[in-house]
Each structure stands twice: as C-alpha cells, then as structure tokens.
C-alpha positions in Angstrom: 81.8 -5.9 -11.0 83.5 -5.0 -7.0 86.7 -3.4 -8.3 88.2 -0.3 -6.9 87.6 1.3 -10.7 83.6 0.3 -10.4 83.1 2.5 -7.6 78.8 3.5 -7.6 77.8 6.5 -6.1 73.9 6.4 -5.9 72.8 9.7 -4.4 69.7 11.1 -3.7 69.2 12.1 -7.6 70.8 9.0 -8.8 73.9 10.3 -9.7 76.6 7.6 -11.2 80.0 8.3 -11.1 81.7 5.7 -14.1 85.2 4.6 -14.1 86.9 6.5 -16.5 89.2 3.8 -18.3 86.1 2.9 -20.4 86.5 -0.6 -20.3 83.3 -1.9 -21.4 83.1 -5.3 -18.9 82.9 -3.1 -16.1 80.6 -0.6 -17.8 78.2 -3.4 -18.4 78.5 -4.9 -15.5 77.8 -1.0 -13.8 74.6 -0.9 -16.1 73.4 -3.9 -14.4 73.9 -2.8 -11.2 72.0 0.1 -11.5 69.0 -1.6 -12.6 68.9 -4.1 -9.8 69.6 -0.6 -7.4 66.2 0.4 -9.6 64.4 -2.4 -9.5 65.3 -2.9 -5.6 64.2 0.5 -4.3 61.0 0.2 -6.2 60.2 -2.9 -4.8 60.7 -1.3 -1.5 58.3 1.7 -2.3 55.6 -0.6 -3.5 55.9 -2.5 -0.2 55.6 0.3 1.5 52.3 1.3 -0.2 50.7 -2.3 -0.2 51.4 -1.6 3.8 49.1 1.6 4.1 46.2 -0.5 2.3 43.1 -0.7 4.7 43.3 -4.3 5.8 40.1 -7.0 5.1 38.0 -6.9 8.5 35.1 -9.2 7.1 36.9 -12.2 8.8 37.1 -10.4 11.9 33.5 -9.2 12.4 32.5 -10.9 15.7 28.6 -10.6 14.9 29.0 -13.8 13.0 30.6 -15.9 16.0 27.8 -17.3 17.6 26.4 -18.9 14.7 29.7 -20.2 14.1 30.4 -24.1 15.5 33.7 -23.2 17.9 32.1 -19.4 18.3 35.1 -17.7 16.4 37.8 -19.1 19.1 39.9 -20.9 15.8 39.6 -17.3 14.1 41.0 -15.3 17.0 43.4 -18.0 17.1 44.8 -17.7 13.7 44.7 -14.3 14.1 46.7 -14.0 17.4 49.7 -16.1 15.5 50.0 -14.2 12.0 50.4 -11.3 15.0 47.0 -9.2 14.9 45.1 -10.2 17.7 41.1 -8.9 18.3 40.5 -6.4 20.4 39.4 -7.9 23.8 35.9 -5.4 23.1 35.1 -6.4 19.8 35.3 -10.1 21.5 33.0 -8.7 24.1 31.1 -6.5 22.2 30.2 -10.1 20.2 29.6 -11.6 23.6 26.9 -9.1 24.7 25.1 -9.2 21.2 23.5 -12.6 21.7 22.8 -14.9 24.6 23.3 -18.6 24.4 19.8 -19.5 24.3 17.9 -20.7 21.7 14.9 -18.1 20.6 11.4 -19.4 21.9 8.3 -20.3 19.7 7.0 -17.1 21.2 9.7 -15.0 20.6 9.7 -16.1 16.6 6.0 -15.8 16.9 6.9 -12.0 17.9 9.5 -11.3 16.4 8.8 -12.4 12.4 4.8 -12.2 10.6 3.0 -14.6 9.6 3.3 -18.1 10.0 5.9 -18.5 7.5 7.9 -16.7 10.2 10.1 -14.9 7.2 9.4 -11.3 7.6 11.1 -9.2 10.2 8.7 -6.7 12.4 9.4 -3.0 11.8 9.5 -2.9 15.7 12.5 -6.0 15.7 16.4 -5.6 14.5 18.7 -8.4 13.5 21.9 -9.8 15.5 23.5 -9.7 12.5 24.2 -6.7 9.7 21.6 -5.9 7.6 23.3 -3.6 4.9 26.2 -6.6 4.2 25.6 -10.0 2.3 26.2 -12.7 4.9 28.3 -16.1 4.5 26.5 -18.3 1.7 26.1 -20.8 4.5 24.3 -18.9 6.7 21.8 -17.9 4.0 21.6 -22.0 2.9 18.1 -22.7 4.6 16.8 -26.4 4.8 14.5 -25.6 3.0 17.0 -26.1 -0.4 16.1 -30.3 -0.4 13.0 -29.3 -2.0 14.6 -29.2 -5.4 15.8 -32.7 -4.7 12.1 -34.1 -3.6 11.6 -32.1 -7.0 13.8 -33.7 -9.5 13.7 -37.3 -7.8 10.2 -37.4 -8.4 10.7 -37.0 -12.2 12.8 -40.2 -12.1 9.7 -42.3 -10.4 7.3 -40.5 -12.7 9.5 -41.6 -15.9 9.9 -45.3 -14.4 6.1 -45.6 -13.8 5.7 -44.1 -17.3 8.4 -46.6 -18.8 6.9 -49.7 -16.6 3.1 -48.9 -16.6 1.3 -51.5 -19.2 -1.0 -49.1 -19.8 1.0 -46.5 -21.0 3.0 -49.1 -22.8 1.3 -47.2 -26.4 4.2 -43.9 -26.0 7.0 -46.4 -26.2 9.0 -44.7 -23.2 12.4 -45.7 -22.7 14.3 -46.4 -19.4 17.0 -44.1 -20.4 15.1 -41.5 -19.2 14.4 -42.6 -16.1 18.6 -43.2 -15.8 19.2 -39.5 -16.8 16.6 -38.5 -14.1 17.7 -40.3 -11.2 21.5 -39.4 -11.7 20.3 -35.6 -12.5 18.5 -36.0 -9.0 21.5 -38.0 -7.2 23.9 -34.8 -8.5 21.7 -32.3 -7.4 20.7 -33.7 -3.9 24.8 -34.4 -3.6 25.6 -30.8 -4.2 22.7 -29.9 -1.4 24.0 -32.1 1.1 27.1 -31.8 1.0 26.7 -27.7 1.1 24.1 -28.2 3.9 26.7 -30.5 5.6 29.4 -27.8 5.6 26.4 -25.6 7.4 26.6 -28.0 10.3 30.1 -28.5 10.6 30.9 -24.5 11.0 27.3 -22.7 11.8 25.8 -25.6 13.8 24.1 -23.0 16.0 22.4 -21.3 12.5 21.2 -25.2 11.9 19.8 -25.2 15.4 17.8 -22.7 15.0 16.6 -23.8 12.3 15.4 -27.1 13.7 13.6 -25.0 16.2 12.4 -22.8 14.3 8.5 -23.8 13.9 7.9 -23.8 10.2 11.7 -25.2 9.1 12.2 -28.2 11.3 9.4 -29.8 9.1 11.7 -29.5 6.1 14.2 -31.9 8.0 12.2 -34.7 6.5 13.5 -33.6 3.1 16.7 -35.1 3.0 15.3 -38.4 3.8 11.9 -38.6 1.8 14.5 -37.5 -1.2 16.5 -40.8 -0.4 12.8 -43.1 -0.2 12.5 -40.9 -3.6 15.6 -42.4 -5.4 15.4 -45.8 -4.1 11.8 -45.9 -5.5 13.1 -44.5 -8.1 15.8 -46.7 -8.9 16.4 -47.4 -12.5 16.7 -51.5 -13.5 20.1 -50.7 -15.3 21.5 -49.9 -11.8 19.9 -52.3 -9.6 16.6 -54.3 -9.8 15.8 -53.8 -6.0 17.5 -53.1 -3.0 18.0 -54.7 0.7 15.1 -54.6 3.3 17.7 -53.4 5.5 17.8 -49.9 3.7 14.4 -49.1 4.3 14.7 -49.7 7.6 18.1 -47.4 7.7 16.0 -44.5 6.0 12.8 -44.6 7.9 15.1 -44.4 11.6 15.4 -40.7 10.9 11.7 -40.5 9.9 10.5 -42.3 12.9 12.8 -40.3 15.3 11.1 -37.1 14.0 8.0 -38.5 14.1 8.1 -39.0 17.7 9.5 -35.5 18.3 7.1 -33.4 16.1 3.3 -35.7 16.7 4.4 -35.4 20.7 4.9 -32.0 20.6 1.3 -31.3 18.6 -0.3 -33.7 20.7 0.9 -32.8 24.2 0.2 -29.1 23.6 2.3 -26.4 25.1 3.8 -23.8 23.0 4.3 -26.0 19.9 0.6 -27.2 19.5 -0.5 -28.1 16.6 -3.5 -25.3 16.3 -0.6 -22.8 16.7 1.9 -24.0 14.8 -0.1 -25.3 11.7 0.7 -24.3 8.2 1.4 -26.3 4.4 4.4 -27.2 5.2 3.3 -29.7 8.2 2.4 -31.8 5.1 5.9 -32.7 4.8 6.1 -34.8 8.3 3.3 -36.4 7.0 4.2 -37.5 3.4 7.7 -39.4 4.9 5.6 -41.7 6.6 3.5 -42.8 3.4 6.4 -42.5 0.7 8.2 -45.0 3.9 5.2 -47.5 3.6 4.9 -47.8 -0.5 9.0 -48.5 -0.2 8.8 -51.1 2.3 5.7 -52.5 0.6 7.5 -52.7 -2.8 10.4 -54.6 -1.0 8.3 -57.3 0.0 7.4 -56.0 4.0 4.1 -56.2 5.8 4.0 -55.1 9.2 6.6 -51.9 9.0 4.5 -50.3 5.6 1.1 -50.7 7.6 2.8 -49.6 11.0 3.7 -46.0 9.6 0.8 -46.0 6.9 -0.7 -45.9 10.1 0.7 -43.5 12.1 0.7 -40.9 8.9 -3.2 -41.6 7.9 -3.9 -40.6 11.6 -1.9 -37.6 12.0 -2.8 -36.4 8.4 -6.4 -36.4 9.0 -6.1 -34.2 12.1 -3.4 -32.2 10.3 -6.0 -31.6 7.4 -9.0 -30.4 10.1 -6.4 -27.6 11.6 -5.5 -26.4 8.4 -9.2 -25.9 6.7 -9.8 -24.4 10.5 -7.2 -22.4 11.0 -7.3 -19.7 13.9 -8.0 -16.3 13.4 -4.6 -15.3 15.1 -3.0 -17.2 12.4 -2.1 -15.0 9.8 -2.3 -16.0 6.4 0.6 -16.9 4.0 2.2 -14.2 2.3 1.9 -14.4 -2.2 5.2 -15.5 -2.0 4.3 -18.9 0.0 1.6 -19.5 -1.5 2.8 -22.4 -3.6 3.3 -24.1 -0.4 -0.7 -25.0 -0.7 0.0 -27.8 -3.4 1.4 -29.9 -0.3 -2.2 -30.3 0.5 -1.9 -32.5 -3.0 1.1 -34.6 -1.6 -0.4 -36.4 1.1 -3.6 -38.0 -0.4 -1.4 -39.0 -4.0 1.1 -40.5 -2.2 -1.5 -42.6 0.5 -3.5 -44.1 -2.5 -0.4 -45.5 -4.3 0.9 -46.9 -0.8 -2.3 -48.5 0.1 -2.5 -49.9 -3.3 1.0 -51.5 -2.9 -0.4 -52.7 0.4 -3.5 -54.3 -0.8 -2.1 -55.7 -3.9 -4.7 -53.8 -5.8 -6.0 -50.1 -6.6 -9.8 -50.7 -4.8 -11.8 -48.6 -2.8 -9.4 -48.0 0.1 -6.3 -46.1 -2.8 -9.8 -44.9 -4.5 -11.1 -42.2 -1.7 -7.5 -40.9 -1.3 -7.0 -40.7 -4.6 -10.3 -39.1 -5.8 -9.1 -36.5 -2.7 -5.9 -35.7 -4.5 -7.7 -35.5 -7.6 -10.5 -32.4 -6.1 -7.8 -30.9 -4.7 -6.1 -30.3 -7.3 -8.7 -29.0 -9.3 -9.8 -26.1 -6.6 -6.3 -25.5 -6.4 -5.4 -25.3 -10.7 -8.6 -23.4 -11.3 -7.4 -20.2 -9.0 -5.0 -18.9 -11.7 -4.8 -15.5 -9.9 -4.0 -16.6 -6.5 -0.4 -18.5 -8.0 0.6 -15.6 -9.9 2.0 -12.1 -9.9 5.0 -12.9 -7.1 8.7 -13.0 -7.2 10.5 -16.6 -7.5 12.0 -18.0 -4.6 13.1 -21.5 -3.4 8.8 -21.9 -2.2 8.2 -21.8 -5.9 9.5 -26.1 -6.0 6.7 -26.9 -3.8 4.4 -27.1 -7.2 6.8 -30.2 -8.3 6.8 -33.4 -5.7 2.8 -33.2 -5.2 2.5 -32.8 -9.2 4.4 -35.9 -9.6 3.0 -37.9 -7.1 -0.5 -36.9 -8.5 0.6 -38.4 -11.9 2.0 -41.7 -10.7 -1.0 -42.0 -8.9 -2.9 -41.3 -12.2 -1.0 -44.1 -13.9 -1.5 -46.5 -10.8 -5.6 -45.5 -11.6 -5.2 -46.3 -15.4 -3.8 -49.6 -14.5 -7.0 -50.7 -12.7 -9.6 -48.7 -14.7 -8.1 -49.2 -18.0 -9.7 -46.8 -20.5 -9.4 -43.6 -22.5 -10.1 -41.0 -20.2 -7.8 -42.3 -17.8 -4.7 -42.8 -19.9 -5.3 -39.4 -21.1 -5.9 -38.0 -17.1 -2.5 -39.7 -16.6 -0.7 -38.3 -19.7 -1.6 -35.0 -19.1 -0.7 -34.9 -15.1 2.7 -36.4 -16.5 3.5 -33.7 -19.1 2.8 -30.7 -16.9 4.7 -32.4 -13.6 7.3 -32.4 -16.2 7.1 -29.2 -17.8 6.8 -27.5 -14.3 10.0 -29.3 -13.2 11.7 -28.0 -16.4 11.0 -24.2 -16.0 12.0 -24.4 -12.2 15.1 -25.7 -12.8 16.0 -23.4 -15.3 15.0 -20.0 -13.2 16.6 -22.1 -9.8 20.0 -22.1 -11.8 19.1 -18.3 -13.5 19.0 -16.5 -10.0 21.7 -18.6 -8.5 24.1 -18.1 -10.8 23.3 -15.0 -13.3 20.8 -12.9 -10.8 22.2 -14.2 -7.8 19.2 -13.5 -5.8 18.2 -17.1 -5.0 19.8 -17.2 -1.5 19.2 -13.6 0.0 20.0 -13.0 3.8 18.2 -15.4 6.1 16.3 -13.5 8.6 14.6 -16.0 10.3 17.9 -17.1 12.1 19.0 -13.9 12.7 16.4 -12.3 15.7 17.6 -12.1 19.5 15.7 -14.6 21.8 14.9 -10.7 23.9 12.4 -8.9 22.8 13.5 -5.5 21.7 13.1 -2.4 24.1 10.6 -0.5 21.8 8.2 -2.7 21.6 9.0 -3.6 25.3 7.7 0.2 26.3 5.0 0.2 23.7 3.3 -3.0 25.7 3.7 -1.5 28.5 2.6 1.9 27.7 -0.6 -0.3 26.2 -1.0 -1.6 29.4 -1.3 1.2 31.2 -3.9 2.8 28.9 -5.7 -0.4 29.5 -5.8 -0.2 32.7 -6.9 3.8 33.0 -9.3 3.1 30.3 -10.9 -0.1 32.4 -10.8 2.0 36.1 -13.6 3.0 37.2 -14.6 6.6 37.4 -15.0 7.8 41.4 -18.2 10.0 41.8 -17.7 13.2 43.2 -17.8 13.4 46.4 
C-alpha cells in the first residue's frame, strides 16, 4: 500500500495517479485510501462548520446568579476550566443587578398588587428576564405542597368511610384507602424532592418565599401533609405509629408558630392587619391537625396545648379577615378558591376536640356548625368561583372539603339518622370528585399545555424602588405641598 508503485497525489481537483502495472491488490488499497482521505476531509470541514455555530449562552446568564446557592461561582470555575472564561464586566453587571439584602415587606406591598402579591405593578421592573422562561426550579413555588394536602386528605376521608360504623352500609373496602395513601406518598415524594433541589441550588429564591407575607404560610403545608399521612395510615401498613413521631412532626410547626404568631402579636411591618389573607388559615390548621393526631395516639396535654393555641389565634384571624382594612385590596378572581380555607380550621377543630373529649359533644358541634355555615355560604355563590384560568390555587378547594366530609362522618356517628348519613355521603362524593378533576387538570397543564408553572414574579422584584415610581412620588408630594401652601395676600 505504501510502496513506490502506489503513490497517490491528491490535488485541489482530487486528481489521483494510479499505478500503471495494473496490480489488483495495489488498486484495492489505493481505493480504500482514497475513500479514507475523502472521509477525513469531510470530517474536518464538518468540524470547522460546527465550531462556527453560536454557543449556548443561557448557562452564562449572570442574572440568575443571585438566586443560586453558590452565586454562580461553581459555574464560572467550570467555564474557566473549559477555556471559556466569563468576562468580568458580566459578573460586575450581575452584582449590580441585585443587592444582597432581601426585599422588606413594604417593598412587596409597593411592587406587587393585591394581598396575594403575585402581580407586578406597571411602574416596576423585574431583576430577571421577562421575555424568557426561567429555570424550572425558580418557577416551582412552595404552594405546590397544596397538592399533597389534597390527595393526603382523601386517604383520611376513605379510611373514615371504611371504618365508620354508621357508614358500614356502603361496604367500602380499606383497599381504596391503601391506594390513595400510596398515591399521596408518591405525590409528596415528588414535590418534596423538587423543592429540596430548589433549596440546594436556589436557596436565595427559597429565602424570598420565606420572607414573602403570603408564601410563608405554605411552609406549614409539608408538615401538615405528613400529619395527614399519619392519620390516614392504612391498617395494612401499620396499626399505629410511635408517639415520638408526633413530637418530631410538631416541632417544626411549633417553631413556625412562635415566629408567625409573634409577628402578629408584636405588630411592626408584619402585623396581622397588614398581611391578613385567607392563606393565613394554614398557620392555624396545623395546630388542630396535630391535636387530632396526638389524641389518636393517646396523648393528652400536648394535643390540648396545640388546640388552645390554634383556637386563640383562629379567633383573632377570623375577625381580622372579616373586617379587613380598606387599604387591603381584594383578591383577584384567580385566587378566589383560597376562600375555602375558611372551612378548614373549624372542620378539623371539631374532630380534634371530639377525639380529645371522647365524644362529639357541644364543644365539637359548635365549630362543626360554623364550618357547615361557611361551606353553605360559599357553595351558593357559584359565580364567585368560575370564570378564571386554572392554577395551583384551585387545590385550596380540596382538603377543606375533605375536612368537612370527615367532620360530618363523625357527627353522623353521634347523631345517627338518615339526614346525617346522606349529608356525609354527599360531601364525601363531592370532595372526591373535586380532587379527581383537579388531579387531571394538573397533569394536563403540567405535561401537555406546560402552563402550570409560569415565571414566579413574586420572587423577582428588587429591594429598591424603581426610579420612575420614586420620581412620581416626589412630584406628587411637591404638588400636594404647593396646593396646601397658603396664598399670600397682595401688599
């Protein structure tokens, strides 16, 4: 192949000089070498064209660095190892984009509209790009744990239906409870894993949610969901759980109670009259659910303590939400489902007190009738809960309805008649139907329409007021001062 008779001259026009002796073996070798040379030339030209393609720049977008746990340092080190160092001016721009401090409560109220604080005002500007879809973890909110509450409450409901003597005529199998409990555990594992990744990679975004006056209430949701799993534990899995598990689950709820209730009591910028909204019920429901689980495990003093704390703060919250200040804007239509959280606290409170006292007496019936009245007053207002797009806020329908159905089952055990049984069955069917519809809608919007997790505006505001708004406020104050200044009489 490399002999003197097999010399190949590949020129610009791909002209080749074949040997003249007609040796077939040499001709075959020359043919293979010619094909190999052509493939090498094609590969080199393809590589040169590939090197001219534009590089993927999203990983080098420094605007996301301030939300990352390591502030993008690891990414810059990897880029330096690859030989593509990030320019210093890009880093300096990212540092000037966002300051180290978190936005204060007044900043949230100024930059975002409504007590839900999810709509950016026209005079504000985001610190993250508005024309791009942000990384998924930045768009995954803490309110996603509402799905865990909805599915977990269904496991509790069907366990109550299967074990209640007054509902024995339905012959409900405990297998349904087992299937729903497993589904709830799967949903919780998925949501908790995703949010744990957010804590690891975007801890600054988690801090912003924690200091958000509305989102902080949803930090109770993971622990309430775990309490639901313990109460709805199928008999096939275990008869009961150790009492130490109750102390482990109630420790974070007590810590959050001390922080939030202290802010409500001591006032300041986070006083209850300023941040009151229906999602505050989550900060109270955890106490009643913990009381219910503790009484089921045979505890006495701990469940009464949490029941008393929850009852005191629910009374204050109930009155505050009924007479909200005129400065508090009304909720947008998309968040109307959260009004069903009014039903959650009294529904769970009546079952918790019935478990503590041993009977569904007067102390349990008073919050039960309050829950039924609130349920009826919301159910008759059909137009109030339609005409808006689907979002995670719709899951606020689920566990309050399940709590009302479970409370009605306990009430039917004490007042055993046809009306109580029919009411318990009707509320149970409605609750299960709503959860099934929402689960289907959630799957469609998450995987088909891909609209379940839009850009999370609430965490992307700057800690500083926009210049245009500051100038507007200054000009307004100057105009007011000029209007209020007395006119000097002519001399």
